[in-house]
C-alpha positions in Angstrom: 3.6 29.5 24.9 2.1 26.7 25.4 4.3 23.5 25.8 3.2 19.8 24.4 5.0 16.9 26.1 5.5 13.9 24.1 6.6 10.8 24.1 8.3 8.0 21.5 8.0 4.4 21.8 10.4 2.8 19.2 13.9 4.3 18.6 15.0 2.6 15.2 14.4 3.9 11.6 11.7 5.9 11.6 11.4 7.2 15.1 15.1 7.9 14.8 14.1 10.3 12.1 10.4 11.7 13.8 13.5 12.2 16.8 15.8 14.4 14.3 12.7 16.4 12.9 11.6 17.5 16.6 15.0 18.2 18.0 16.5 20.2 14.9 12.8 21.8 13.5 12.0 22.7 16.9 11.8 26.5 16.5 10.2 26.5 12.7 7.9 23.5 14.3 7.0 26.6 17.0 6.5 29.4 14.5 4.1 27.0 12.2 2.0 25.3 15.1 1.8 28.1 17.8 2.8 25.3 20.8 6.3 24.4 21.8 6.4 20.2 20.7 8.4 18.8 23.4 9.8 15.7 22.5 10.2 14.1 26.9 10.9 10.5 26.2 12.3 7.9 23.8 11.4 4.8 25.1 13.8 1.3 23.5 15.0 -1.4 24.7 18.3 -0.9 23.3 20.3 2.7 25.1 23.6 2.0 23.2 23.6 2.1 19.5 24.2 5.8 18.2 21.3 6.6 16.0 23.2 10.0 14.9 21.0 11.9 16.7 22.3 13.9 20.4 19.0 13.4 22.8 19.0 15.8 25.6 20.0 14.2 28.9 17.6 12.0 30.6 15.1 11.9 27.1 16.1 8.0 26.3 14.6 5.5 28.6 13.8 1.7 28.6 10.2 1.7 30.4 7.8 2.3 27.5 5.3 2.3 30.8 6.7 5.3 32.1 5.7 7.0 29.2 2.2 5.3 28.8 1.9 6.5 32.5 3.2 10.1 32.4 0.3 12.4 33.6 2.1 15.6 31.2 2.9 13.5 28.1 0.1 14.3 25.9 1.1 12.5 22.1 2.3 9.1 22.3 3.9 8.1 19.7 4.0 4.3 18.2 7.1 3.3 16.4 7.2 -0.2 17.8 5.9 -1.9 14.7 4.6 -5.4 15.0 1.1 -6.4 16.3 2.1 -7.2 19.6 3.4 -5.1 22.1 2.8 -2.0 19.9 -1.0 -2.4 20.2 -1.0 -3.1 23.8 1.1 0.3 24.2 -1.3 1.8 21.9 -4.4 0.8 23.9 -2.9 1.6 26.9 -2.0 5.2 25.8 -5.5 5.5 24.6 -7.5 4.0 27.8 -5.0 7.2 29.5 -6.5 9.5 27.6 -3.6 10.4 25.4 -3.3 11.3 21.3 -1.4 8.4 19.4 0.2 9.1 16.2 1.4 6.0 14.7 3.2 4.3 10.8 2.3 0.7 11.8 -0.2 -0.1 9.0 -0.3 -3.9 9.8 -1.6 -3.0 13.0 -4.5 -0.4 11.4 -4.8 -3.2 9.2 -5.6 -6.1 11.0 -7.0 -4.4 14.2 -7.9 -1.0 13.2 -11.4 -1.2 13.7 -10.9 -2.1 17.3 -8.4 0.6 17.8 -9.8 3.3 16.4 -13.3 2.5 18.2 -11.2 2.5 22.1 -9.9 5.8 20.4 -13.3 7.9 19.9 -15.0 6.4 23.0 -12.3 7.6 24.7 -12.2 11.1 23.0 -8.4 10.8 21.8 -7.5 11.0 18.5 -5.6 8.2 16.3 -3.8 9.6 13.4 -2.0 7.8 10.9 -0.9 9.4 7.8 2.4 7.7 7.7 1.1 4.5 7.5 0.1 4.7 3.9 1.9 6.6 1.4 5.2 8.3 3.7 5.3 11.0 2.8 2.3 11.7 0.2 -0.5 13.4 1.9 -2.8 10.3 1.1 -4.9 10.4 4.7 -5.1 14.1 4.8 -6.2 14.0 0.5 -9.2 11.3 1.5 -10.1 12.7 4.8 -10.3 16.5 4.7 -9.0 17.8 1.1 -11.8 15.2 -1.3 -14.6 15.6 1.6 -17.1 17.0 -0.4 -16.3 14.1 -3.3 -17.8 10.7 -3.6 -14.8 8.2 -4.7 -15.0 6.0 -7.6 -12.0 4.3 -7.4 -8.1 4.1 -6.4 -5.6 2.9 -8.2 -1.9 3.1 -7.3 1.6 2.3 -6.6 2.3 1.7 -2.9 5.3 -0.4 -2.3 8.7 0.8 -3.3 10.5 -2.2 -3.3 8.2 -4.0 -5.8 8.3 -1.0 -8.0 12.2 -0.9 -7.3 12.3 -4.6 -8.9 9.8 -3.7 -11.8 11.9 -1.3 -13.0 14.9 -2.8 -12.6 13.7 -5.5 -14.6 12.1 -3.2 -17.4 14.5 -1.2 -17.9 17.9 -4.0 -17.4 16.4 -7.3 -18.2 17.2 -9.2 -15.0 15.4 -11.9 -13.8 13.5 -11.4 -10.6 16.2 -13.0 -8.0 18.7 -10.7 -9.4 16.7 -7.3 -8.9 16.0 -8.6 -5.6 19.0 -9.5 -4.1 20.0 -6.2 -5.8 17.0 -4.3 -3.9 18.3 -5.8 -0.7 22.0 -4.8 -1.0 20.6 -1.2 -1.2 18.2 -1.5 1.6 15.3 -1.3 -0.4 14.2 -4.5 0.7 14.3 -6.8 3.8 16.4 -10.3 4.8 12.7 -11.5 4.7 10.8 -9.9 1.7 7.6 -11.6 1.5 5.6 -8.7 2.8 6.6 -6.3 0.0 7.1 -9.1 -2.6 3.9 -10.9 -2.3 1.9 -7.6 -2.1 0.9 -8.4 1.4 2.4 -4.2 2.8 0.5 -3.0 -0.1 -2.9 -4.7 1.1 -2.6 -3.5 4.6 -2.6 -0.2 3.0 -5.6 -0.3 0.7 -7.2 -1.7 3.6 -6.6 1.1 5.7 -7.5 3.5 2.2 -10.9 1.6 1.3 -12.4 2.4 4.7 -11.1 6.4 4.5 -12.6 6.4 0.3 -15.8 4.8 1.1 -16.6 5.1 4.7 -16.5 1.5 5.3 -15.0 -1.0 8.1 -10.8 -1.9 7.8 -11.2 -5.1 5.7 -7.9 -6.3 4.9 -8.5 -10.6 4.3 -11.3 -10.3 1.5 -8.7 -8.1 -0.3 -7.4 -10.5 -3.1 -3.4 -10.4 -2.7 -0.6 -11.7 -5.7 2.8 -10.7 -5.4 5.3 -10.0 -8.4 7.7 -13.5 -8.0 6.2 -15.3 -11.7 7.1 -12.2 -13.5 10.0 -12.7 -15.9 11.8 -10.0 -18.1 10.3 -12.4 -21.3 6.1 -10.7 -19.8 8.0 -7.2 -19.4 9.0 -7.9 -23.2 6.0 -8.8 -24.3 3.9 -6.1 -22.6 6.3 -3.7 -24.1 5.5 -5.1 -27.5 2.3 -4.3 -26.9 2.5 -0.8 -25.3 2.0 -1.6 -21.6 4.7 -1.5 -18.4 3.9 -3.9 -15.4 3.5 -2.8 -12.4 2.1 -4.0 -9.0 -1.1 -1.7 -8.7 -3.5 -1.5 -5.8 -7.0 -1.7 -7.1 -9.9 -0.2 -6.1 -13.7 0.6 -7.7 -16.6 1.3 -5.7 -19.6 -0.9 -7.4 -22.4 0.3 -5.5 -23.0 -2.3 -3.4 -19.7 -4.1 -2.7 -16.3 -2.6 -3.3 -13.6 -4.2 -5.9 -10.3 -4.1 -4.2 -7.8 -6.3 -5.5 -3.1 -6.2 -5.5 -1.8 -7.9 -8.7 0.7 -7.4 -10.6 -1.2 -4.9 -13.4 -0.5 -3.8 -17.6 -0.7 -0.6 -18.1 -0.6 1.8 -21.1 2.6 3.7 -22.0 0.3 7.0 -21.9 -1.0 6.1 -17.9 0.8 8.2 -15.4 2.0 5.4 -13.1 3.7 4.1 -15.6 6.2 6.3 -15.7 6.6 6.0 -11.8 9.9 4.2 -11.4 12.3 2.9 -8.9 11.1 3.4 -5.4 8.9 6.0 -5.6 4.9 5.5 -5.2 2.2 7.1 -6.3 -1.7 6.9 -6.8 -4.4 8.5 -8.3 -8.4 9.2 -6.5 -11.1 9.3 -9.2 -13.4 12.0 -7.3 -16.8 12.4 -8.3 -16.3 16.9 -8.1 -12.1 16.7 -8.2 -12.5 14.6 -11.1 -8.6 12.5 -10.9 -6.1 13.3 -8.9 -2.2 12.1 -8.7 0.1 11.5 -5.4 3.6 11.5 -6.1 6.0 10.7 -3.6 8.3 9.0 -1.5 6.6 6.2 0.0 8.8 4.8 2.4 12.0 5.7 4.2 13.3 7.3 7.2 12.8 10.7 6.8 10.0 10.9 4.2 8.0 8.8 7.2 8.9 10.9 9.8 7.9 13.9 8.0 4.5 12.7 7.6 4.2 11.6 11.4 5.4 15.1 12.4 2.7 16.0 9.7 0.2 14.2 12.3 1.8 15.7 15.3 1.3 18.8 14.6 -2.4 18.5 13.2 -3.1 17.1 17.0 -1.7 20.3 18.5 -3.3 22.8 16.5 -6.2 20.7 17.9 -5.4 20.8 21.6 -4.4 24.5 21.1 -7.8 25.4 20.4 -9.6 22.8 22.1 -10.8 21.3 19.0 -10.8 18.0 20.3 -11.3 14.8 17.5 -11.8 18.0 15.1 -11.3 15.2 11.6 -13.4 11.8 12.2 -10.7 8.9 12.1 -11.9 7.0 9.1 -13.5 10.1 7.6 -17.0 9.5 8.8 -18.0 9.8 12.1 -18.7 6.4 13.5 -22.4 5.6 13.3 -22.2 6.4 9.5 -19.2 3.6 8.9 -20.9 0.9 6.9 -19.9 -3.5 6.9 -19.5 -3.2 3.3 -18.5 -6.2 1.5 -15.5 -7.1 -0.8 -16.4 -8.4 -4.4 -14.7 -11.5 -4.7 -12.1 -11.8 -6.8 -13.7 -14.7 -9.2 -16.5 -12.1 -10.4 -14.2 -9.0 -11.7 -14.5 -8.5 -15.0 -11.2 -7.1 -17.3 -9.1 -7.3 -20.0 -6.0 -10.3 -19.7 -2.7 -11.5 -20.9 -1.9 -14.7 -20.9 1.6 -16.6 -22.2 1.3 -20.4 -22.8 4.5 -22.5 -22.7 3.4 -24.6 -26.0 4.5 -28.0 -27.3 5.3 -26.7 -30.9 3.0 -29.4 -32.6 -0.1 -29.1 -35.3 -2.8 -28.1 -33.6 -2.3 -26.6 -30.4 -3.4 -22.7 -31.2 -6.9 -24.3 -32.1 -6.8 -26.6 -28.8 -6.3 -23.4 -26.6 -8.3 -21.1 -28.1 -11.3 -23.7 -28.1 -11.3 -23.6 -24.7 -11.2 -20.1 -24.0 -14.1 -19.6 -26.3 -15.8 -22.6 -24.7 -15.7 -20.0 -21.4 -17.2 -16.7 -23.3 -13.1 -15.5 -23.7 -13.1 -13.7 -26.8 -9.5 -13.2 -28.0 -8.3 -9.5 -29.4 -4.9 -10.6 -30.8 -2.3 -13.5 -30.1 1.0 -13.7 -31.1 3.3 -17.2 -31.5 7.1 -16.1 -30.7 9.6 -18.2 -32.1 11.5 -18.8 -28.8 11.6 -22.1 -28.1 12.5 -23.3 -24.7 12.7 -27.1 -23.8 10.7 -27.7 -27.0 8.1 -25.3 -26.0 7.2 -22.4 -27.7 5.7 -19.0 -26.1 2.0 -18.4 -26.8 0.7 -15.1 -26.3 -2.6 -13.6 -26.3 -4.4 -10.4 -25.2 -8.8 -10.9 -24.4 -11.2 -8.7 -24.7 -13.3 -8.1 -21.0 -13.9 -11.7 -19.2 -14.8 -12.5 -15.9 -12.6 -14.4 -13.6 -14.3 -17.6 -12.6 -14.6 -18.2 -16.4 -10.2 -17.0 -16.8 -10.1 -18.9 -14.0 -11.5 -22.2 -15.3 -10.7 -22.3 -18.7 -6.7 -21.7 -17.8 -7.0 -25.0 -15.4 -8.4 -27.2 -18.5 -5.3 -25.7 -20.6 -2.7 -26.1 -18.1 -4.3 -29.8 -18.2 -3.3 -30.7 -21.8 -0.7 -32.2 -22.5 1.1 -30.1 -25.7 0.8 -27.1 -22.8 4.6 -27.7 -21.2 4.1 -25.3 -18.1 1.4 -23.3 -16.2 -0.2 -20.7 -18.1 1.1 -16.8 -17.0 -1.9 -14.5 -16.4 -1.5 -11.1 -16.3 -4.4 -8.5 -15.7 -5.0 -5.5 -17.9 -6.1 -1.8 -16.7 -6.9 0.2 -20.2 -9.5 2.5 -19.9 -9.2 3.0 -23.5 -9.4 -0.6 -24.9 -12.9 -1.6 -26.2 -15.0 -4.3 -24.6 
């Protein structure tokens, strides 16, 4: 039986999970792949920490260059993370004619176009199923299962940390800081949670998915990103009264000449399947021309779910090598010459429904002033609730709008904020609800 040698760079959380599967399930993988997947090297600067995986003698080394330059290594697994040494190692492996598997979404979102071109020019594969959605087969679904479909849109929950925090706030009414602290205690959030709670991790994933769905270059910089730190139990309670839950969503829509791509807290109705995706679970829906709507659901992070996706890529590459198939599936769905530079729509041009919460002083005429400014900016109010929960002399006024243009909303809220009867910056939450009228 043919043996394929694997070199693993990085023996952290995901790298440990990958090594475990390759060693413990070697017979199963041999039966399914038709080749022997041999973990020849695991390279890491830390040779002493016990990861709970018994590596064969001589496998664990501290020299990544040895992995790159060994002509017997067929597949290199980049599990280092970051955008520095990881990029250098990946490009070096590609230039040595080795296939590469990575889970590094930040690197791909920032430098993926360059890396994919390099892999294409060198006739090797770059596989990255684990970069987006953990164990959910998001990449394979877009590249292979839906190859006969035009994708008109994607909406997903792609960050387990944020979903856990919002679930805690929704179910227990605890403030954001308390929910975040619990997420950190349970290991769901990093000590520095910025990438997660500010939506940047989700943006990395959406940049990759946009490329696969629409045949466009990876574009991270133009995606609108807004995080969840300003979401309060009060807003979640009001949302519930209106029949909505709040989720951090990645939203992408094909608008023909441009792609609408944004990440922000979003109100979705109770009967939307995504509203019932709770805890650290991820999910995403694809809207397709032939297959209609498809939902994928599963663990989006963690050692073993992510390692499962990495091993799936390894087996795909091994099968290609066994059959001499080369680069069988285009890395970004389309052939390189057909990948286009499609622009992302500026967020001020989007048109959607909105939730506003104003902290207004309890004085006559306040509501009419706010409504007048909204009306002057062509923002039509669907419903208004003035709640009697006075805080520091202010009461919350909550409004839902009909569909409005983001630029007009921004201009109106700026003027409302400047009113002397408004005590704080308004809260804005966008609403995705296909059943609402215009």
